[in-house]
C-alpha positions as semicolon CSV with decimal commas, in nm:
position;residue;x (nm);y (nm);z (nm)
1;M;-3,785;4,150;6,750
2;K;-3,810;3,965;7,077
3;H;-3,495;3,863;7,258
4;G;-3,461;3,517;7,405
5;K;-3,460;3,167;7,258
6;I;-3,492;3,137;6,883
7;S;-3,541;2,841;6,650
8;A;-3,294;2,741;6,382
9;F;-3,575;2,753;6,125
10;D;-3,647;3,118;6,206
11;L;-3,279;3,203;6,176
12;F;-3,241;3,017;5,846
13;N;-3,506;3,255;5,715
14;L;-3,349;3,556;5,885
15;V;-3,357;3,769;5,571
16;P;-3,722;3,787;5,452
17;D;-3,812;3,676;5,100
18;A;-3,915;4,029;5,012
19;D;-3,565;4,154;5,096
20;L;-3,401;3,872;4,901
21;C;-3,613;3,952;4,597
22;S;-3,538;4,324;4,627
23;L;-3,165;4,255;4,646
24;C;-3,192;4,025;4,345
25;E;-3,342;4,308;4,143
26;S;-3,095;4,575;4,256
27;S;-2,792;4,351;4,191
28;Q;-2,936;4,204;3,868
29;V;-2,809;3,866;3,984
30;D;-3,079;3,688;3,782
31;Y;-3,040;3,881;3,458
32;Q;-3,113;3,637;3,173
33;V;-3,115;3,342;3,418
34;K;-3,417;3,109;3,419
35;K;-3,329;2,830;3,661
36;L;-3,043;2,877;3,909
37;K;-3,161;3,200;4,065
38;G;-2,936;3,388;4,306
39;K;-3,168;3,317;4,598
40;T;-3,167;2,943;4,519
41;V;-2,786;2,931;4,497
42;L;-2,757;3,112;4,830
43;Q;-3,007;2,882;5,003
44;L;-2,834;2,575;4,863
45;L;-2,492;2,690;4,985
46;L;-2,631;2,773;5,329
47;H;-2,810;2,438;5,349
48;G;-2,491;2,256;5,253
49;L;-2,267;2,459;5,485
50;L;-2,496;2,413;5,784
51;S;-2,549;2,041;5,739
52;R;-2,205;1,920;5,629
53;R;-1,842;1,990;5,706
54;E;-1,717;1,939;5,353
55;L;-1,891;2,033;5,033
56;S;-1,844;1,935;4,673
57;W;-2,043;2,016;4,363
58;R;-2,174;1,659;4,349
59;I;-2,293;1,677;4,710
60;L;-2,478;2,000;4,631
61;E;-2,629;1,834;4,323
62;V;-2,766;1,553;4,538
63;L;-2,908;1,804;4,787
64;T;-3,112;1,967;4,509
65;E;-3,267;1,626;4,434
66;G;-3,412;1,602;4,784
67;H;-3,761;1,713;4,871
68;R;-3,635;1,852;5,201
69;F;-3,429;2,120;5,034
70;R;-3,696;2,189;4,774
71;R;-3,955;2,244;5,047
72;L;-3,718;2,452;5,256
73;A;-3,633;2,673;4,958
74;G;-3,986;2,686;4,820
75;L;-3,889;2,514;4,493
76;P;-4,115;2,302;4,270
77;P;-4,108;1,920;4,324
78;D;-3,937;1,862;3,990
79;F;-3,651;2,108;4,049
80;G;-3,304;1,975;3,987
81;T;-2,967;2,061;3,839
82;D;-2,629;1,899;3,782
83;H;-2,295;1,965;3,947
84;S;-2,131;2,120;3,641
85;S;-2,413;2,373;3,604
86;L;-2,380;2,466;3,971
87;A;-2,003;2,513;3,942
88;E;-2,040;2,725;3,630
89;R;-2,313;2,942;3,782
90;V;-2,119;3,012;4,103
91;S;-1,804;3,097;3,910
92;H;-1,985;3,376;3,724
93;I;-2,276;3,479;3,949
94;K;-2,272;3,840;4,070
95;V;-2,083;3,863;4,400
96;D;-2,261;4,192;4,480
97;Y;-2,582;4,000;4,556
98;F;-2,415;3,779;4,817
99;K;-2,234;4,075;4,970
100;A;-2,564;4,267;4,993
101;V;-2,742;3,971;5,158
102;F;-2,448;3,936;5,397
103;E;-2,474;4,304;5,497
104;R;-2,852;4,277;5,538
105;A;-2,812;3,964;5,751
106;C;-2,557;4,146;5,970
107;H;-2,805;4,429;6,026
108;L;-3,090;4,194;6,117
109;A;-2,869;3,978;6,340
110;E;-2,772;4,293;6,533
111;Q;-3,142;4,348;6,608
112;Y;-3,179;3,993;6,734
113;C;-2,857;3,990;6,928
114;P;-2,663;4,314;6,991
115;A;-2,286;4,277;7,005
116;P;-2,121;4,255;7,350
117;V;-2,010;4,584;7,505
118;L;-1,690;4,656;7,695
119;A;-1,642;4,994;7,861
120;S;-1,951;5,123;7,675
121;H;-1,798;5,025;7,340
122;K;-1,836;4,743;7,088
123;V;-1,496;4,592;7,022
124;V;-1,443;4,493;6,658
125;S;-1,141;4,266;6,618
126;C;-0,982;4,303;6,275
127;D;-0,738;4,047;6,142
128;S;-0,646;3,832;5,843
129;T;-0,607;3,462;5,780
130;F;-0,435;3,282;5,494
131;V;-0,543;2,970;5,308
132;K;-0,274;2,774;5,124
133;L;-0,322;2,530;4,837
134;A;-0,150;2,401;4,526
135;A;-0,098;2,685;4,281
136;S;-0,213;2,463;3,994
137;L;-0,561;2,442;4,148
138;L;-0,621;2,818;4,140
139;K;-0,762;2,978;3,827
140;F;-0,579;3,302;3,911
141;E;-0,241;3,395;4,052
142;G;-0,226;3,375;4,429
143;M;0,027;3,510;4,678
144;S;0,357;3,329;4,709
145;D;0,391;3,131;5,030
146;G;0,766;3,180;5,034
147;T;0,848;2,812;4,982
148;N;1,196;2,757;4,833
149;L;1,145;2,479;4,580
150;K;1,523;2,431;4,544
151;K;1,533;2,306;4,901
152;I;1,190;2,148;4,931
153;Q;1,079;1,921;4,651
154;D;0,712;2,001;4,643
155;R;0,448;2,128;4,408
156;P;0,436;2,509;4,379
157;S;0,182;2,643;4,625
158;A;0,006;2,974;4,668
159;M;-0,204;3,154;4,925
160;V;-0,512;3,370;4,936
161;K;-0,606;3,599;5,221
162;F;-0,929;3,682;5,402
163;S;-0,944;3,999;5,615
164;V;-1,240;4,025;5,851
165;G;-1,380;4,244;6,127
166;F;-1,564;4,056;6,404
167;N;-1,746;4,194;6,710
168;G;-1,814;3,870;6,895
169;I;-2,152;3,804;6,730
170;G;-2,153;3,954;6,383
171;V;-1,909;4,033;6,106
172;K;-1,823;4,392;6,020
173;G;-1,661;4,385;5,681
174;A;-1,489;4,107;5,489
175;K;-1,233;4,130;5,210
176;F;-1,068;3,875;4,983
177;Y;-0,713;3,927;4,857
178;H;-0,477;3,732;4,632
179;T;-0,224;3,987;4,501
180;A;0,130;4,004;4,639
181;E;0,103;4,363;4,766
182;H;-0,192;4,270;4,989
183;K;0,015;4,014;5,175
184;S;0,100;4,294;5,418
185;D;-0,170;4,398;5,667
186;D;-0,042;4,754;5,630
187;L;-0,244;4,750;5,308
188;S;-0,516;4,487;5,351
189;L;-0,629;4,572;5,706
190;R;-0,593;4,941;5,631
191;E;-0,840;4,896;5,343
192;L;-1,077;4,679;5,545
193;I;-1,093;4,920;5,839
194;G;-1,090;5,237;5,630
195;E;-1,382;5,128;5,410
196;Q;-1,628;5,049;5,689
197;G;-1,882;5,287;5,833
198;W;-1,796;5,308;6,203
199;E;-2,034;5,405;6,482
200;D;-1,914;5,629;6,764
201;D;-1,937;5,341;7,014
202;E;-1,724;5,102;6,804
203;I;-1,350;5,047;6,842
204;A;-1,132;4,871;6,583
205;V;-0,874;4,646;6,748
206;F;-0,588;4,495;6,549
207;D;-0,250;4,335;6,605
208;R;0,103;4,440;6,509
209;G;0,066;4,341;6,143
210;L;-0,064;4,693;6,077
211;Q;0,202;4,948;6,175
212;S;0,167;5,218;5,908
213;R;0,179;5,564;6,070
214;N;-0,009;5,698;5,767
215;A;-0,286;5,447;5,832
216;F;-0,311;5,560;6,196
217;D;-0,348;5,921;6,083
218;E;-0,602;5,820;5,819
219;F;-0,818;5,643;6,078
220;G;-0,816;5,954;6,294
221;Q;-0,921;6,173;6,003
222;K;-1,213;5,938;5,937
223;G;-1,317;5,936;6,303
224;I;-1,226;5,568;6,350
225;K;-1,130;5,479;6,705
226;F;-0,866;5,207;6,741
227;V;-0,647;5,016;6,984
228;T;-0,341;4,819;6,876
229;R;0,011;4,716;6,978
230;L;0,332;4,869;6,850
231;K;0,636;4,683;6,723
232;R;0,974;4,789;6,850
233;G;1,225;4,898;6,587
234;A;1,543;4,723;6,481
235;K;1,725;4,863;6,784
236;G;1,451;4,754;7,020
237;T;1,303;5,100;7,058
238;I;0,992;5,290;6,954
239;R;1,051;5,637;6,813
240;Y;0,820;5,893;6,967
241;K;0,811;6,234;7,133
242;N;0,655;6,245;7,479
243;L;0,404;6,529;7,510
244;G;0,302;6,452;7,867
245;E;0,135;6,206;8,102
246;L;-0,233;6,121;8,043
247;T;-0,241;5,926;8,369
248;Q;-0,008;6,013;8,655
249;I;0,165;5,687;8,752
250;Q;0,433;5,676;9,023
251;Q;0,719;5,445;8,923
252;D;0,725;5,289;9,269
253;E;0,346;5,239;9,251
254;P;0,263;5,117;8,897
255;I;-0,088;5,013;8,799
256;I;-0,120;4,636;8,826
257;T;-0,389;4,432;8,648
258;D;-0,433;4,055;8,648
259;T;-0,178;4,018;8,365
260;L;0,011;4,349;8,333
261;V;0,218;4,605;8,515
262;I;0,145;4,947;8,361
263;W;0,435;5,191;8,389
264;H;0,339;5,487;8,168
265;D;0,031;5,635;8,001
266;L;0,157;5,902;7,761
267;E;0,039;6,136;7,488
268;V;0,291;6,112;7,205
269;V;0,378;6,196;6,848
270;L;0,511;5,895;6,657
271;Y;0,793;5,887;6,403
272;G;0,801;5,655;6,102
273;K;1,097;5,477;5,940
274;T;1,185;5,786;5,737
275;G;1,174;6,012;6,040
276;R;0,848;6,181;5,942
277;K;0,625;6,243;6,240
278;T;0,254;6,168;6,257
279;Q;0,002;6,444;6,198
280;N;-0,200;6,337;6,502
281;T;-0,106;6,266;6,862
282;Y;-0,167;5,926;7,019
283;R;-0,193;5,749;7,348
284;L;0,100;5,518;7,423
285;I;0,071;5,282;7,719
286;E;0,395;5,117;7,829
287;A;0,356;4,798;8,031
288;S;0,517;4,463;8,101
289;I;0,361;4,117;8,113
290;I;0,363;3,983;8,469
291;E;0,419;3,619;8,370
292;S;0,710;3,672;8,128
293;G;0,840;4,020;8,211
294;E;0,817;4,111;7,840
295;D;0,769;4,480;7,761
296;I;0,453;4,559;7,568
297;Y;0,331;4,884;7,410
298;F;-0,033;4,968;7,343
299;L;-0,134;5,246;7,105
300;S;-0,470;5,418;7,070
301;N;-0,618;5,739;6,939
302;I;-0,863;5,742;7,234
303;K;-0,703;5,984;7,477
304;D;-0,990;6,044;7,720
305;G;-1,301;5,872;7,849
306;L;-1,127;5,539;7,904
307;S;-0,868;5,445;8,165
308;C;-0,538;5,285;8,067
309;E;-0,662;4,960;8,224
310;Q;-0,970;4,969;8,000
311;I;-0,756;5,029;7,691
312;T;-0,545;4,720;7,765
313;E;-0,857;4,515;7,841
314;I;-1,010;4,622;7,508
315;Y;-0,697;4,501;7,331
316;R;-0,732;4,161;7,502
317;K;-1,065;4,116;7,321
318;R;-0,867;4,082;6,998
319;W;-0,840;3,708;7,069
320;Q;-1,208;3,663;6,974
321;I;-1,127;3,679;6,603
322;E;-0,866;3,404;6,638
323;V;-1,137;3,179;6,783
324;F;-1,371;3,286;6,501
325;F;-1,117;3,196;6,231
326;K;-1,063;2,857;6,396
327;F;-1,441;2,805;6,396
328;L;-1,465;2,890;6,024
329;K;-1,181;2,655;5,931
330;Q;-1,289;2,363;6,147
331;E;-1,667;2,374;6,121
332;F;-1,714;2,532;5,776
333;N;-1,393;2,396;5,620
334;L;-1,270;2,737;5,507
335;R;-0,938;2,562;5,434
336;H;-1,105;2,392;5,137
337;F;-1,216;2,578;4,826
338;L;-1,540;2,465;4,670
339;S;-1,475;2,703;4,381
340;R;-1,128;2,775;4,247
341;N;-1,184;3,106;4,071
342;E;-1,187;3,452;4,227
343;N;-1,560;3,508;4,184
344;G;-1,664;3,171;4,325
345;I;-1,435;3,197;4,627
346;Q;-1,594;3,529;4,725
347;V;-1,947;3,388;4,680
348;V;-1,869;3,096;4,912
349;L;-1,690;3,329;5,157
350;Y;-1,996;3,553;5,202
351;S;-2,223;3,248;5,226
352;T;-1,994;3,096;5,490
353;L;-1,994;3,417;5,694
354;I;-2,375;3,430;5,683
355;A;-2,395;3,066;5,797
356;A;-2,145;3,127;6,078
357;M;-2,334;3,434;6,195
358;L;-2,658;3,234;6,216
359;I;-2,482;2,983;6,442
360;L;-2,338;3,258;6,663
361;V;-2,675;3,427;6,713
362;Y;-2,836;3,087;6,782
363;K;-2,557;3,006;7,030
364;H;-2,594;3,333;7,217
365;L;-2,973;3,351;7,237
366;N;-3,007;2,986;7,337
367;K;-2,719;3,016;7,587
368;I;-2,513;2,732;7,442
369;E;-2,149;2,680;7,538
370;G;-1,912;2,609;7,251
371;Y;-1,928;2,664;6,875
372;K;-1,937;2,296;6,778
373;I;-2,223;2,216;7,013
374;A;-2,413;2,521;6,887
375;K;-2,377;2,408;6,525
376;L;-2,485;2,051;6,609
377;R;-2,790;2,173;6,799
378;F;-2,873;2,417;6,522
379;I;-2,873;2,133;6,267
380;N;-3,083;1,909;6,494
381;D;-3,328;2,193;6,557
382;L;-3,358;2,267;6,185
383;E;-3,413;1,897;6,105
384;T;-3,682;1,875;6,374
385;E;-3,868;2,172;6,228
386;I;-3,851;2,017;5,882
387;M;-3,981;1,685;6,018
388;K;-4,274;1,863;6,181
389;K;-4,366;2,009;5,844
390;I;-4,330;1,666;5,684
391;V;-4,567;1,515;5,942
392;E;-4,820;1,785;5,862
393;M;-4,783;1,721;5,488
394;C;-4,826;1,343;5,532
395;E;-5,162;1,392;5,710
396;G;-5,108;1,074;5,907
397;K;-5,027;0,860;5,602
398;P;-4,703;0,663;5,667
399;E;-4,665;0,571;5,299
400;L;-4,596;0,939;5,221
401;V;-4,305;0,970;5,464
402;D;-4,048;0,824;5,222
403;Y;-4,150;1,074;4,956
404;F;-4,104;1,374;5,185
405;T;-3,784;1,258;5,360
406;I;-3,563;1,175;5,061
407;W;-3,241;1,354;5,149
């Protein structure tokens, strides 16, 4: 695939029809289904997500009535469905199909637009975000949001959680959680990171929500490189045994970066709450923030090949997932649930991540600043390509324009 500018129409068809059909067969998403095929549902969700901020089943119903969508999706002119059929289909359709398309799209997007590299590594930021809504709207039990209804007169509310890995362009893994035990990142992020296949040039970066010493050891056993921050204990300390200096730093000549003063770069064994020590040794970098003077502790299982400055710079890339979550919530309305059952939420989640990835690749290859501008230009570009096809179909006959441009 050639690198450089790319059209929105090409990206909308990123995954070839042959691949979509193959994935349909392997997932059996269309078993005993005659009308609302998995491919059609996916294309409809993508079309809706990329053209509108908020979706409803009635809006999607109207989109299926338009010749634009029918042409774009290769559907017959008389295709149509109603909103209740759409809602019912999405609530029961096989999630495996959407997950497989998502993974295939990630692979193809990587060929179009390789992820950014820092210190010869791809930094994958891993984090979670919560979505809160009235508990009565969910068709399953969500996580408690901790609201005390004796003090706050409000409807009972609940939360669901999305854990995602993001490398600046594409998504590496996505999980949906709603059970109480997964409220802690010690479990949810541990699962997300532990279940991915990691390349040798990839580094998982995560914040202090994940502090399990067992998880750190597990990552090492699986060959997963990581960088994180450590929380200080109740007494303001971190329990570890110093095994020696990895970088010789004189206390009267610390290493100074644009934001940090680095005092120590140590190889250590960590101790957990019960006093049990870790099976592996780790790199602990002790520093202080120049602006605030706050002490900060970085932890990694990468003990050679990268300087302590590079380790701290890699951790700074963690912010990219915060921007990504903001993008998903503002531009794809991830705060609103189109479907209210567990199956439907996951279907829309994978569709949303595919749509977002298309925008990110489009933004990067066309050198566009800002997510919102990239999405707007993507939509305009896609509409222009559709109009060109309509002009060709009309063969210079103005009376046919209305027929081809309905919705």
